[in-house]
C-alpha positions in Angstrom: 0.9 6.5 -2.2 3.7 4.3 -0.6 4.1 5.3 3.3 7.3 4.0 5.3 7.4 4.4 8.5 10.8 4.0 10.1 11.5 3.0 13.6 15.3 3.1 15.1 16.5 5.1 12.4 17.2 8.6 12.8 16.2 11.7 11.1 19.6 12.6 9.7 19.7 8.8 8.6 16.7 8.9 6.8 17.6 12.2 5.3 20.7 10.9 3.9 19.1 8.1 1.7 15.7 9.9 1.3 16.4 11.3 -2.2 18.0 8.0 -3.9 15.7 5.8 -2.5 12.5 7.2 -3.5 14.2 7.8 -6.9 14.4 3.7 -7.0 11.6 3.1 -5.2 9.5 5.1 -7.6 10.9 3.5 -10.5 10.1 0.0 -9.1 6.7 1.0 -8.7 6.2 3.1 -12.0 4.6 6.1 -9.9 6.4 9.7 -9.5 8.7 10.6 -6.2 5.9 12.9 -5.0 3.6 9.3 -4.2 5.8 8.7 -1.0 5.5 9.7 2.3 8.4 8.9 4.8 7.8 9.2 8.8 10.6 8.7 11.2 9.0 8.0 14.8 10.7 9.1 17.4 10.4 6.5 20.2 11.3 5.3 23.6 12.2 1.7 23.6 12.8 0.1 27.1 14.1 -3.1 27.8 14.7 -4.9 31.3 14.1 -1.8 33.0 16.6 0.4 30.6 16.2 2.8 27.8 18.2 0.7 24.9 18.5 1.9 21.0 15.4 0.4 18.8 16.0 -2.2 17.0 15.3 -0.5 12.7 12.0 -1.5 11.6 10.1 -0.4 8.9 6.5 -0.7 8.1 5.4 -0.1 4.3 1.9 0.9 3.8 0.2 0.9 0.5 -2.0 -1.1 -2.1 -1.1 -4.5 -3.4 1.8 -4.8 -6.4 2.2 -7.8 -6.2 4.6 -10.2 -4.5 7.5 -9.6 -7.1 7.6 -5.9 -6.4 7.1 -6.5 -2.6 9.8 -8.4 -2.5 12.3 -6.1 -4.9 10.7 -3.3 -2.2 12.2 -4.8 0.6 15.7 -5.6 -1.1 16.0 -2.4 -2.0 15.5 -0.8 1.0 16.8 -2.8 3.1 20.2 -1.6 0.6 19.9 1.9 2.0 18.7 0.9 5.6 22.8 -1.0 5.8 24.2 1.5 3.9 24.1 3.4 7.0 25.7 1.0 8.5 22.7 -0.8 9.9 23.3 -4.4 9.9 19.8 -5.6 10.5 16.4 -4.3 9.9 12.9 -5.7 9.4 10.6 -4.4 6.9 6.7 -5.2 7.4 3.9 -4.6 4.6 0.4 -3.1 5.1 -1.7 -3.6 2.2 -4.8 -0.8 1.5 -7.5 -2.2 -0.5 -8.3 0.4 -2.8 -11.8 0.4 -1.9 -10.7 1.1 2.1 -9.1 4.4 1.1 -10.2 7.6 0.5 -9.0 11.3 -1.0 -11.0 14.2 -0.1 -13.8 11.4 0.5 -13.4 9.9 -3.0 -13.0 6.2 -2.7 -9.9 5.3 -5.0 -11.9 1.9 -5.9 
């Protein structure tokens, strides 16, 4: 169920890396590729009264898989963003508790 929310990265850029990125992340997380959701947020960024390009930022929402997997997840994701010619990217993880996550009214706990 990892959900990746991209800001400051275009739809076309995410399309270009989506297949190999999901494949590598699925292997790391030991889950199927269809467990992943990619969302590209079309945001307008403003600084000093002007529209500016957004800084690449990825939020990952998921169940805790431990620090080692999280670190590897960040390295893999960064590698693919860098492959687009984007030199810097920030990644933040938000962890869901299985008891607080529901599918069709049933808790994952």
